[in-house]
N, C-alpha and C positions, 0 to 999 in steps of 0.2 A: 504493500500500500504506500509506504513512505518513499519508495523508489520513484514514484511518479510525482511530478510537481503538484498535481491537484491533491495528492494525499497530504502533503505538508500544508497546503492552503486550508484544507478541511480541518486538519489538526489544529492549526493556528486559530481558525475561526471558532472551533469548539472551545479552546482554552480561553479565548477572549470572551465568548459568551458565558462560560462558567465563571470567569472573574467578575464580569458585569453583574451576574445574578448574585454572586456572593457579596459584592459591595453593596448592591441595592437592598439585599436582605439583612445586612448588618444594621446595628442600631446606634442611634445617637442617644447617649445617656446624659441626662441632666440631673445633677445632684445639688440640692439647695439646703442651706442650713442657716438659721438665724437664732440669736438669743439676746435677751436683755435681762440683766441682773442689776437691780437698782438703777443707776444712771449710766451703766456701762453697756454698750451695744457692740454686737459682732455679727456680721452677715457675710455669707460667701456663696457663690454659685460656681459650680464646676461643670464643664461640658466636655465629653469625650466622644470621639467618632473615629470611624475606620480602624477599629480594633486598637485604639490608643495612639494611632499615628497623629491624630489631631487632638490637641488638648487646649482648653481655654479656661482661665480662672478669673473671676471678678470678685474682689473682696473689699468690704468696707470695714476695716478694723476699728475705726474710731468715728463717732458722731457726737458732737458736743453742742448743746443748746446754748446760744448766746443771744439773749433778747428774743426777737422774733425770727432769728435766723439760726440755721443749723450748720455748723462747720463740719465738713465731711472730708475725710482723708480716704482716698480710694487707691486700690492696687489692682492692676490688670496685668495678667500674664497670659501668654499664648505660646503654644508649641505646635509647629507644623513639620511633620516628618523629621523630628529630631532637632529642628532649629527653633530656639526659644527667644521670646522677647518679653520684657518686663517694663512696666511704666507705673509711675506713681503720680497722683494728682491731689491737689488741695483745692477744695471748692467750697462755696457757700450756697445753701439753699434758703431762700427767703420768700416771703409771700409774693413779691413781684415775679420771681422766677417760676413759681408754681403756676400763677395765672398765665404767664407767657407760654409755658409748656402746654397748658390746657388749650389755649388759643391755637397754637401750632398743630396740636392733635386734631382739633376741629377742622383746620384747613386741609390737613392730610385726608381726613374722612370725606370732606366735600370734593377733594380733588380726584379721588380714585373711586371708580364705580364699584359699588358693593364690596367695600373693603371689609366690613363686618361679616359679610357672608363668607368671604375667603378665610377669615380668621376662625369662624365657627367650624367650617369644613375641615380646616387644618387641625384644629384642636380635637376633633373626633378621632383622629389617627394617633393621638398621644395616649400612652398607657401610664397610669399612675400606679407604680409598684410599691411605694412606701409613703405613708403619711403619719407622722408622729407630731403631736402638739401637746405640750405639758405646761401648765401655768399654775403658779402659786401666788395667792393674793391675800392681803390682810390690811385692814384699816385701823386696827386698834380697838374697834367696837364690834361686838358679836353680830348685832343686827345688820349693820352696814356691810360687814364682811360677807354675811350670807347673801345679801342683795347683790353685792359686787360679783360674788361667785356665780350667781345665776346669770348675770349680764354677760360675763366673760364666756360662760358655757354656751350661751345663745349665739354670741359672735363667732366662736370657733365652729359650732355646728352649722351656722348659716354659710360661712365661707366654704366649708367642705360640701355643703348641699348645692351651692351654686356651681362649684367646679365639677361636681359629679354629673351635672346636666350636660357638660360639654366633653369631659375627658372620660376615658375608659378606666374605671376603678378596678384594679386587678389584685388589690390586697386589702385586708381588713384594716381600716384606719384605727390608730390608737390615739385617744384624746383623754386628757385628765385635767381637772381643775381642783387644786388643793386649797381649801380655806385655811388661813393662818389667823386664828382667833385671838392670839395673845400678843400680836405685834403688828405694826404697820410695815408692809413690805410688798414688793411686786417683782416677780421673776417669770419669764416665759422663754420657752425653747421650742423651736419648730424645725422639722427636717422633712424632706420629701425626696423621692427619686422618681423621675419621669423618663420615658423613653419613646422614641419614634423611629421607625425604619428609615435608613438613610435614603432609600429611594423615594419615600413619601416626602421627606424633607427637601430633597432636590426638586421634586415635582412642585411642591408648594412654593419654593423660591422662584422657579420659572414662571409659575402662574402669577405671582406677585410682580415679577419683572414685566410680564406682558401687560398687566393692568396699569403699571406705572407708565409704560410707553404709550398706552392708549389714553392716558389721562391728559387733561389740558396742560400743556407745557412739558409733558413727558418726564423723563427721569430727572432732568435738570431742575424742574420745579420742585420735585421732592428734595433734591439736594439743597436747594436754596432755603426751603422751609426748615429742614432738619439742622442745617448749619447755624441757623439763628435760634434754635431751641435752647 
């Protein structure tokens, strides 16, 4: 078979097809973790794709409230096929920036046809394989602590309930709210793992790019809006 040129072509085509199927069937894994203990915050998102050849990490190790603004120190690292980059940013989140970001998001939604429909369709392909959320809260007063515990439990349940309408919930969620009746304190820790097949992620990206090109002003309009966000 391989003595004939067409045999090598057929073998090469088979290997390429097998590699393409393997890559498309591989998973993009998203691992998120956040916690707040007292006034200390820590949040991190890790993304891994192509069997670990592509890695991305976004971390907010420090967030400090200063008046009406939040001072944020961000760390972003990425690794592509063994080559890594790392950046650190210092930024400030204030009410003006929040309002501006909301306005930019509205412009993006108006600019792109059925962007929310694309997002909903993409989210249905995402599998949630882990969801842990634990909170401890105390106000120093038994009655108010009991009320606060109920509120926190409602918030945690509502967030998971909304997400479960869009994502595929593949694991039993673990959620706890612990009342601290003897002191005033607050601590919460959340972690989740989500995954989507690489092929679906690529397809969703191509669909978004097509919608961006079809929108008024095309991709450049998106870039102008997001660069000012």
